[in-house]
N, C-alpha and C positions, 0 to 999 in steps of 0.2 A: 774087892769092891768092883762091880761091873759098871759099865757106862751109864746104865739107867739109874743106878744108885747115886752116881756122881751128879747127874742132872737133877735128880729129885732133891739131893742135898743142897744144891745151888739154888733151886727154886724155893726151898724152905728158908734158906738164909735171906733171900730177897724178901720173902713175906714178913720175916721178923723185923726187917729194917723199916717197914712201913712205906707209905706213899712218898714221903719226903726223900727217903734214901733211894727209892726207885727213881725219882726224878733226878737226883744227883748223879746216879750211875748212868742214866740216859744222857745227861748233859756231858759227862765225861767221855762217853762213847762217841757222841757227836763231835766233840772237840778233837778226839783222836782221828776220826774219819776226815775231818776238814783239814787237818795237818798232813795226813797221809795221801789224800787224793787231790791232785792238782789238775782240774779239768782243762786248763789251757795247755798244760804240758801233754796231757793225753791227746788232745786235739792236734797238737803240733806233731806228735808221733803217729798220727793217723789211727789211733786206737778207737776214738769216738768221732762221729760225724757231727752230731748235734745233740743238744739237750732239748727234748720235746716235752712240753707240758702234757700232763695226763689227758686233758680234754681233747688234744690234737693227735694223740698217739695212734688211734685207729686209722685216721685219714693218712697220716704219715706212712704207716706200714702198707696200706693199700697202694699208695703212690710208688713207694720204693719197690714193692713186689711187681707192680706193673712195669716199671722200668727194667727190672732184672729179667723179666720173662721175655723181653724183646732183644736181649743182648745176644750177640753172635759169639758162641763159644767154640767155633770151629778152629782147630789148631792148624798150623801151617803144614803144607805138604812137603816143605823143605826138610831135608834130613836132620838138620840141627836148628830148626826154627825156634824162635823165642815164643813161648806160649803167651797168650794175652792175659793181662792182669786185670 
């Protein structure tokens, strides 16, 4: 059985379950995700900076890219200088 057959089989099983079963599975997946992903922990580990609402995402990206384009990326001329982070 190849990968396409497996996915087709899973899709067929989901269709047989009906819309209620689909909603149940979706709720289960969301619960798993909420238990697995801790946004406060990710923020404290500096993995994420912010949670941006979709309507503000474009403006946020423009602002961040503008800041990063002006950043000095020149490394030290010293032999064992510490590169900027």
